[in-house]
C-alpha positions as CSV (number, residue, x, y, z in Angstrom):
1,M,0.0,0.0,0.0
2,S,1.4,3.4,-0.9
3,S,2.0,6.0,1.7
4,L,-0.8,8.2,0.5
5,Y,-3.3,5.4,0.7
6,R,-2.1,4.6,4.2
7,I,-2.7,8.2,5.2
8,L,-6.1,8.3,3.6
9,D,-7.0,5.1,5.5
10,Q,-5.8,6.7,8.7
11,L,-7.9,9.8,8.0
12,E,-11.0,7.7,7.2
13,A,-10.6,6.0,10.6
14,H,-9.9,9.2,12.5
15,P,-10.4,12.4,10.4
16,I,-9.1,14.8,13.1
17,I,-5.5,15.8,12.7
18,A,-3.7,17.1,15.9
19,A,-2.1,20.4,14.9
20,V,0.6,21.1,17.5
21,R,1.7,24.6,18.4
22,D,3.5,24.2,21.7
23,E,5.1,21.7,24.1
24,K,1.8,21.1,26.0
25,G,-0.1,20.4,22.8
26,F,2.7,18.1,21.6
27,E,2.5,16.0,24.7
28,A,-1.3,15.8,24.5
29,A,-1.2,14.9,20.8
30,L,1.0,11.9,21.6
31,T,-1.7,10.3,23.7
32,S,-4.7,11.5,21.6
33,P,-6.6,9.3,19.3
34,S,-5.3,11.4,16.3
35,A,-3.3,9.1,14.0
36,I,-1.7,12.1,12.2
37,I,0.1,15.0,13.8
38,F,1.0,18.3,12.1
39,V,4.0,19.9,13.9
40,L,3.5,23.6,13.6
41,D,6.2,24.6,16.2
42,A,9.7,23.2,16.3
43,T,13.3,24.2,16.3
44,L,16.4,22.7,14.8
45,S,17.3,21.4,18.2
46,N,14.0,19.6,18.9
47,V,12.5,18.6,15.6
48,K,14.3,15.2,15.2
49,E,13.3,14.2,18.8
50,R,9.7,15.2,18.2
51,V,9.5,13.1,15.0
52,R,11.1,10.2,16.8
53,R,8.5,10.4,19.7
54,I,5.6,10.7,17.2
55,H,6.8,7.6,15.3
56,D,7.4,5.7,18.6
57,C,3.7,6.3,19.3
58,G,2.8,4.7,16.0
59,K,1.6,8.0,14.6
60,T,2.2,9.8,11.3
61,C,4.2,13.1,11.4
62,F,4.1,16.1,9.0
63,I,6.5,19.0,9.7
64,H,5.4,22.5,8.7
65,I,8.7,23.4,7.1
66,E,8.3,27.2,7.4
67,M,7.7,26.9,11.2
68,V,10.9,25.1,12.1
69,A,13.0,27.9,13.7
70,G,16.5,27.9,12.4
71,L,15.6,26.0,9.2
72,G,15.7,27.6,5.7
73,K,12.6,27.5,3.5
74,D,14.4,26.0,0.4
75,Q,15.4,22.7,-1.3
76,A,18.3,22.2,1.2
77,A,15.8,22.4,4.1
78,V,13.6,19.7,2.6
79,E,16.7,17.5,1.9
80,F,17.9,18.0,5.5
81,L,14.5,17.1,6.9
82,H,14.4,13.9,4.8
83,A,17.9,12.8,5.6
84,E,18.3,13.8,9.2
85,V,14.8,14.1,10.7
86,Q,12.7,11.6,8.7
87,P,9.1,12.9,9.0
88,D,6.5,11.2,6.9
89,G,5.9,14.4,5.1
90,I,5.9,18.2,5.0
91,L,3.4,20.9,5.1
92,T,4.3,24.1,3.2
93,T,2.8,27.3,1.7
94,K,5.6,27.2,-0.9
95,P,4.6,25.2,-3.9
96,N,8.2,25.0,-5.2
97,L,9.1,22.7,-2.3
98,I,6.4,20.1,-3.2
99,P,8.3,18.5,-6.1
100,V,11.5,18.4,-4.1
101,A,9.8,16.5,-1.2
102,K,7.9,14.2,-3.5
103,H,11.2,13.3,-5.4
104,L,12.6,12.3,-2.0
105,G,9.6,10.1,-1.3
106,M,8.0,12.3,1.3
107,L,4.3,13.0,1.5
108,T,3.3,16.6,0.8
109,V,0.5,18.9,2.0
110,Q,0.1,22.3,0.2
111,R,-1.3,24.9,2.6
112,L,-3.7,27.3,0.8
113,F,-5.0,30.5,2.4
114,I,-8.4,31.3,0.9
115,L,-9.1,35.0,1.2
116,D,-11.2,35.7,-1.9
117,S,-12.1,34.2,-5.3
118,L,-8.7,35.1,-6.8
119,S,-6.9,33.1,-4.0
120,I,-9.1,30.1,-4.9
121,Q,-8.0,30.3,-8.6
122,T,-4.4,30.8,-7.6
123,G,-4.5,27.9,-5.2
124,V,-6.1,25.6,-7.7
125,K,-3.3,26.4,-10.2
126,M,-0.7,25.7,-7.6
127,V,-2.1,22.4,-6.8
128,Q,-2.6,21.4,-10.4
129,G,0.9,22.5,-11.3
130,H,2.8,20.9,-8.4
131,H,0.6,17.9,-7.5
132,P,0.8,17.7,-3.7
133,D,-0.6,14.6,-2.1
134,L,-3.0,16.6,0.0
135,M,-4.0,20.3,0.3
136,E,-5.0,22.1,3.4
137,I,-7.6,24.9,3.0
138,M,-7.4,27.7,5.5
139,P,-9.4,29.0,7.2
140,G,-11.3,25.8,7.4
141,I,-14.5,27.4,8.6
142,I,-15.6,28.1,5.0
143,P,-17.3,24.9,4.0
144,K,-18.7,26.3,0.7
145,V,-15.1,26.6,-0.7
146,I,-14.3,22.9,-0.4
147,P,-16.8,21.6,-3.0
148,E,-15.7,24.4,-5.4
149,I,-12.1,23.4,-5.1
150,K,-12.9,19.7,-5.3
151,K,-14.6,20.3,-8.7
152,Q,-11.3,21.6,-10.1
153,C,-8.8,19.3,-8.3
154,Q,-8.6,15.6,-7.5
155,T,-6.3,16.3,-4.5
156,P,-7.8,15.4,-1.1
157,V,-8.7,18.4,1.0
158,I,-8.0,19.0,4.7
159,A,-9.8,21.9,6.3
160,G,-7.8,23.8,8.9
161,G,-7.7,27.0,10.8
162,M,-10.3,28.5,13.1
163,V,-12.2,25.3,13.5
164,S,-13.5,25.3,17.1
165,T,-16.6,23.0,17.4
166,K,-17.6,19.5,16.7
167,E,-20.5,20.8,14.6
168,E,-17.9,22.7,12.3
169,I,-15.9,19.4,11.9
170,I,-19.1,17.5,11.0
171,E,-20.1,20.1,8.4
172,L,-16.6,20.2,6.9
173,L,-16.5,16.4,6.5
174,K,-20.0,16.5,5.0
175,V,-19.0,18.9,2.3
176,G,-16.0,16.7,1.3
177,A,-13.0,17.4,3.4
178,V,-11.1,14.1,4.1
179,A,-9.9,15.5,7.5
180,V,-9.9,18.6,9.7
181,S,-6.7,19.9,11.4
182,T,-7.1,21.7,14.6
183,S,-4.9,22.9,17.5
184,R,-7.9,22.6,19.9
185,E,-7.0,19.6,22.1
186,Q,-10.5,18.9,23.2
187,L,-11.5,18.3,19.5
188,W,-8.7,15.7,19.1
189,Q,-10.8,13.4,21.4
190,L,-13.8,13.3,19.1
């Protein structure tokens, strides 16, 4: 089974992704039911240990490359993460890093910030041009955007950002998101 299918199976079983922003959240994510953890806060000195601990818990780890303090936001940074840190994949807002990570065999999540109709068009072009494994639409509280993007792209959609209730998660999954990422620890338990 390919890595992407494994991730999609994990998301089908538990569609809530623990998005970790601090040490307390990191510890809570390790014991949560979430099978996938998005690391949104790390440093060069702790990122390898965080990935090891996530893997030791049998969970899948994505590192938000732009949020690793001390790490560049370029091809060399992706190569470093792959060789030295070994996460399952990366999250990035930079579409040029997607092909680099995919070439190395890493899973990729393209983060898209949807502000208006132009950002939808731009985001769709980025996804169609760079072919990430998944895309994360932010803010995730705009469920009407998901079906519109899904019509134009075959890439599975994760909704993230500003999601604060169980009802919002249910609505986002109903309109076609494969998962919801949230930093709200109480929602990881759903």
